[in-house]
C-alpha positions in Angstrom: 18.9 -25.6 11.8 22.3 -25.1 13.5 24.5 -26.5 11.4 22.8 -26.1 8.1 23.8 -22.7 7.1 27.5 -24.1 6.0 26.3 -26.6 3.5 23.1 -25.0 2.6 23.9 -23.1 -0.9 22.8 -19.4 -0.5 20.3 -19.4 -3.3 18.7 -22.4 -1.4 18.2 -20.5 1.6 17.0 -17.4 0.2 14.3 -19.4 -1.6 13.6 -20.9 2.1 13.4 -17.6 3.7 11.0 -15.8 1.0 8.8 -19.2 1.2 8.8 -18.8 5.0 7.9 -15.1 4.8 4.5 -16.1 3.6 3.5 -17.0 7.3 2.9 -13.4 8.2 1.4 -12.2 5.1 -0.8 -15.4 5.3 -1.7 -14.7 8.9 -2.7 -10.9 8.2 -4.9 -12.5 5.4 -6.7 -14.7 7.9 -7.1 -11.6 10.4 -8.5 -9.0 7.6 -11.0 -12.0 6.7 -12.0 -12.4 10.5 -12.3 -8.6 10.3 -14.4 -8.4 7.5 -16.8 -11.3 8.3 -17.0 -9.3 12.1 -18.0 -6.4 10.2 -20.5 -8.1 8.0 -22.1 -9.5 11.0 -22.4 -6.2 12.8 -25.6 -4.1 13.0 -23.7 -0.7 11.3 -23.5 -3.3 8.1 -27.3 -4.1 8.3 -28.1 -0.1 8.7 -25.8 0.4 5.6 -27.4 -2.1 3.0 -30.6 -0.8 4.1 -29.8 2.7 3.6 -28.0 1.9 0.1 -30.7 0.0 -0.7 -33.6 2.6 0.2 -31.6 5.2 -1.9 -31.4 2.8 -4.8 -35.3 2.4 -4.3 -36.0 6.3 -4.3 -33.4 7.4 -6.9 -32.0 4.8 -9.0 -28.6 5.0 -7.6 -26.7 1.6 -7.7 -25.1 0.6 -4.5 -20.9 0.5 -4.4 -19.3 -2.7 -3.9 -18.7 -3.1 -0.1 -15.3 -5.0 0.6 -15.5 -8.5 -0.8 -18.8 -9.8 1.1 -19.0 -12.7 3.5 -17.9 -15.3 0.7 -14.8 -13.0 0.0 -13.8 -12.7 3.5 -14.1 -16.6 3.6 -11.7 -16.5 0.5 -9.4 -14.3 2.5 -9.0 -16.7 5.3 -9.1 -19.6 3.1 -6.1 -18.0 1.1 -4.5 -17.2 4.3 -4.3 -20.6 5.7 -2.9 -21.8 2.2 0.1 -19.1 2.3 0.8 -20.6 5.9 0.9 -24.3 5.1 3.0 -23.3 1.9 5.3 -21.0 4.1 6.2 -23.9 6.3 7.7 -25.6 3.4 10.6 -23.6 3.5 11.7 -25.3 6.8 12.2 -28.4 4.7 13.1 -26.9 1.5 16.5 -25.8 3.4 16.8 -28.9 4.7 16.7 -30.2 1.2 13.8 -32.2 1.3 12.5 -33.3 -2.2 9.0 -33.6 -1.1 8.8 -30.3 0.1 10.3 -29.2 -3.7 7.9 -30.3 -4.9 4.7 -29.5 -2.8 6.2 -25.8 -3.2 6.2 -25.8 -6.6 2.5 -26.8 -6.7 1.5 -25.0 -3.8 3.2 -22.0 -4.9 2.0 -21.8 -8.1 -1.7 -22.4 -6.5 -1.5 -19.4 -4.2 -0.1 -17.0 -6.8 -3.1 -17.9 -9.2 -5.7 -17.3 -6.0 -3.9 -14.1 -5.3 -3.5 -12.8 -8.8 -7.3 -13.6 -9.1 -8.2 -11.6 -6.1 -6.2 -8.7 -7.1 -7.4 -8.4 -10.6 -11.1 -8.6 -9.2 -10.9 -5.8 -6.9 -8.4 -3.5 -9.7 -11.0 -4.2 -12.1 -14.2 -2.9 -9.9 -15.0 0.7 -11.3 -18.2 1.2 -8.8 -16.0 1.9 -6.0 -17.4 3.3 -2.8 -15.7 6.6 -3.7 -17.2 6.9 -7.0 -20.9 6.5 -5.3 -19.9 9.6 -2.8 -19.3 11.5 -6.1 -22.5 10.6 -7.6 -24.3 11.4 -4.4 -22.4 14.8 -4.3 -23.7 15.5 -8.1 -27.3 14.6 -7.3 -29.8 16.2 -5.6 -29.3 13.9 -2.1 -25.8 14.9 -1.4 -27.0 15.5 2.3 -27.3 12.1 2.4 -23.4 11.3 2.3 -22.7 12.0 6.0 -25.2 9.2 6.9 -23.8 6.9 4.5 -20.3 7.5 5.4 -20.8 7.2 9.3 -22.7 3.6 8.6 -19.6 2.6 6.6 -16.6 0.3 7.6 -13.6 2.0 8.5 -11.4 3.7 5.9 -8.5 1.3 6.3 -9.9 -2.0 5.7 -9.8 -1.8 1.8 -5.8 -0.4 1.9 -4.9 -3.0 4.5 -6.4 -5.4 2.0 -5.0 -4.1 -0.9 -1.6 -3.7 0.8 -1.7 -7.4 2.0 -2.7 -9.0 -1.5 -0.3 -7.1 -3.1 2.2 -8.0 -0.6 1.3 -11.9 -1.0 1.4 -12.3 -4.8 4.8 -10.4 -4.9 6.3 -12.6 -2.3 5.0 -15.7 -3.9 6.5 -14.8 -6.9 9.6 -14.0 -5.3 9.9 -17.4 -3.5 8.7 -19.5 -6.9 11.6 -17.6 -9.0 14.3 -18.2 -6.2 13.3 -21.7 -6.1 13.5 -22.4 -9.7 16.7 -20.7 -10.0 17.9 -23.0 -6.7 16.5 -26.3 -8.5 18.6 -25.0 -11.8 21.4 -24.7 -10.1 21.6 -27.0 -7.0 19.1 -29.3 -8.0 21.5 -32.2 -6.4 21.0 -30.5 -2.7 17.1 -31.7 -2.7 18.1 -35.5 -2.0 14.7 -36.0 0.2 16.5 -38.8 2.1 17.2 -41.4 -0.9 19.9 -43.6 -0.6 23.2 -42.0 -2.3 23.1 -44.8 -5.1 19.5 -44.4 -5.7 18.9 -43.3 -9.4 17.6 -39.5 -10.4 14.0 -38.8 -10.5 12.3 -37.1 -13.3 13.3 -33.6 -11.8 16.9 -34.8 -11.9 17.1 -36.2 -15.1 15.2 -33.2 -16.6 17.6 -30.4 -14.4 20.7 -32.6 -15.8 19.9 -32.0 -19.6 19.6 -28.6 -18.8 22.7 -28.1 -17.4 24.6 -30.0 -19.9 22.7 -28.1 -22.6 23.9 -25.0 -20.8 27.5 -26.2 -20.5 27.8 -27.1 -24.0 26.2 -23.8 -25.3 28.9 -21.7 -22.9 31.6 -24.0 -24.5 30.4 -23.5 -28.0 30.2 -19.7 -27.0 34.1 -19.9 -25.9 35.1 -21.8 -28.7 
């Protein structure tokens, strides 16, 4: 991108870099999902599910929510791939491509919505592993805790998932806000390779009206 920095507005560069920052986050989501799928396919997970089911059958203690399940792990992988694809748009945002601007808006809103749904589903889950262990300690079978804990997935799995999901939501929101600011303040930078004398598109017309209205309001306030 040599030679672009001198002509690219700063707010556009910020929006582009924030968009590109979703690439490593997406990669982490993919890796997290793969690790969870591997755990669900391991012998430890099968033994754990059997032990939890046995406790539920004998003592009526409902098993806790374990990670996201296989479907949830696949969802993490899909979300990660979407984030990587969305991040690539940052290259063309920096170059002022009109099509990249449109796709970045749609892709950003989609990944933000999916991320919020994922974080929300985790936050509303009350029957956690910690609560389950407390329930076991408060019953007559507290001695089962070490056996269950030995079969449990590594403790950093849920922490890593929460951190990565939170980073994805915050970065996507920041990228969208920066892109919106870039569109409002430098909407004419996104040309998409159109001819110089080509008529403005719907986005340009709408943004032109917003800028004209803002200018008239400032002039009215000054007078």
